N, C-alpha and C positions, 0 to 999 in steps of 0.2 A: 451487402448490396447494386446495385447493379446500371449500367454506364454505358448511356447510349450513347453511339458516333455511327447513329446509324449517315445512310451514305453518304458519309463524310470520304474524301477524297483522300488518302494517307497513300505517303512516300516513308520509306522505307530501309536509306543509300548501308548498304554490309545487313541481308532482311534474309539470311539465306539459311542462319547458325546463329548458337548461342542465343547472346542476347538479342539482334535483333531478328533469330523468326520468333522471340517466343513477344518479340512485340506487337512484330507481322500478324504474328498469329493472337495475342489480348484486343487486337484494333478493330480483327475479323470478324471476331468471339462477341463485340459488338457493339455488330453492322458495318462501320467502314467497311468498304471497298479501298482494296491496299493494291501497290505498287510496289514488288522490289529488286536488289539485286543483286546483282554477288559473283565476283568468278569460276567456285564450283556450280557449274551445271548438272549434275544427277542432282545434289542438295537441293540446288535453286526452284530444280523443276520439286524436285519431294518436297517438299513448301511451299511450294503451287495447286498441288492438286489438294494437301494439307488447307492453303484458305476457301480454297473452291468448297472442301466437303464443306466448310463451317458454312457455305450460305453466298462471299463475296463475292467479285469482280472481280478480277486479279486483270494486273500486268509487273509477270516477268521475265527480265535481261541481264541478259552475259554484260556483266563489269567492269569491267580493267578500272578501280579509281583512285587511280595512280594516270592517269589519262586524262585529262582536265580534257578534251573531246570530250571522252564518252562518258563521261557525269553529265553534263551539257544535254549528249543526245537521251542523256535516261528520259534528264529531269522531263525535255520536251516532252520528248514520245511515249513517256504517265502520262505530264500532263495534257494531251493531245485524249489519248487514253479517255479515265478516268472524266474524264472533263475537267475539268481544273485541279485543282493543289489546295487545300485547308490544311494539310497540317508535316512538314519533311522532320525527317528523325535520320539524322546525318551517326548511321551506327558505324564507321568506314577504320575501319584494322590494320596495319599492317604491322605491329606489335615486333615490329625490330627491337632483335637482339643484341648486335653483333651496337661496336661505337668504333666504325671507322665509314669509309665516303660514303659506303655506298647502305649501310645501316643507316643512316643520320636521311641520306637521300627516301628511301621507302620510309622514315618517317615522317617527313616533311608532307612527298609527297600524297600523301594518304591517313596522313594522323590530321596532319589540319589539313592541309590546301585542294583533299578533297569533300570535306566540306564547305572550306570560301567557297568553293568552285560551283558546289550543288545551292548551294543558297545562294548568292549572283544571280542563277539560275531560276530560282525559281519564287526570286521576287516578282515578275510582273504579273503572275496567279498569284501569290500569298498576296497585290493588294487589288486581286480586284473583291475580291471581301473578308482584310482582313485574311489573318490567318499562324499559325505558329511555327515552331524551329527551336527540335530539339538536337541538337545532340550531343552525343554519349563524351562523354572526359575517361577519366580517372581518376584515382585515392592517389597515382602514379604520375598529377598533374599536381596534385599537392604533398608531398613529400619527395624527401632528394630516394630516389630510383634509380639506385646503385649496379642490380645488372643491368637498366636498360635504359641506361641516358635519353634513348635522341630521342624511344617511347615518353620518357616523361618528359621532357619539353615535350614533347610537340603537341601531349594535351598539355600543358601547363597551357601552350600559347593559344592554346584551342579552348581555356575556361576566361581567359585573360579576348576571346576574343563576342566572346556571349558577353562579357558586360558589352564593351560600345556596340556589337548588334541588336541589344536591350536596348539600349539611350540611345539610337541610334535608329529604329525603327515604331518606337516609343509612339513619335507623331502617324504611323502610319500605315497604323490597327495589327502592326503583328510583334507579337509575340517571341518572345528568345528568353530560352534556359539551358542548362546543363546541367545534364549528370553524371553523379561521380564513382562508377562502382567501381570494386574491390573481386578482387580472379574467381573464374565464376565456370565453377566448372561442366564443361558437354566437352558429349563429343566431338572427340576431332581438336580438342582445346589442349591450352599449357601444365592442366594435370590429367588429365587425361594421354598425352604422349609424356609424362614425369611418371607412372601408373604403369605401360611400356615400359618406358626404360630399366623400374628397375620395382619388381613386381611380391 
């Protein structure tokens, strides 16, 4: 089955590795132009090159998704570079594992507020032609998350935010959905770290 996103403008926050990288590459393979951001510059540049090799126009920027001003600047810069926004994929994840103030702060800022801020910044662009917002949550937001309570709570809030956004924005021709995947194995991810600690 072939799906065409020919020249559609796709923004993927957290797009340099794991799920975000796969999403960005999938859209590029389907003909889309893609903007990605991430903190790690080396992986960002690698993914940017892979996207260009697929024929996509690419806008890639380093961005700390915990920084609200940086998120807004990335969305605006990406929209200007691509000529608009058709789809925003919020794939930010801080995956805080601690139950202390720092862990909760990271989870709220990255796993929840980065998506809220990016959505807010993208709305004027999405309203021009209608569009779509896709939030990447987690199964940790659907069931008890004993090892990662802050992460689970933030992802649960993101799922609730998705339902609220979907209702609020439907009349403005903006579709909002959420995907809640399980743990994914990728270089530098949780499973990769576990294998290195205990081969």
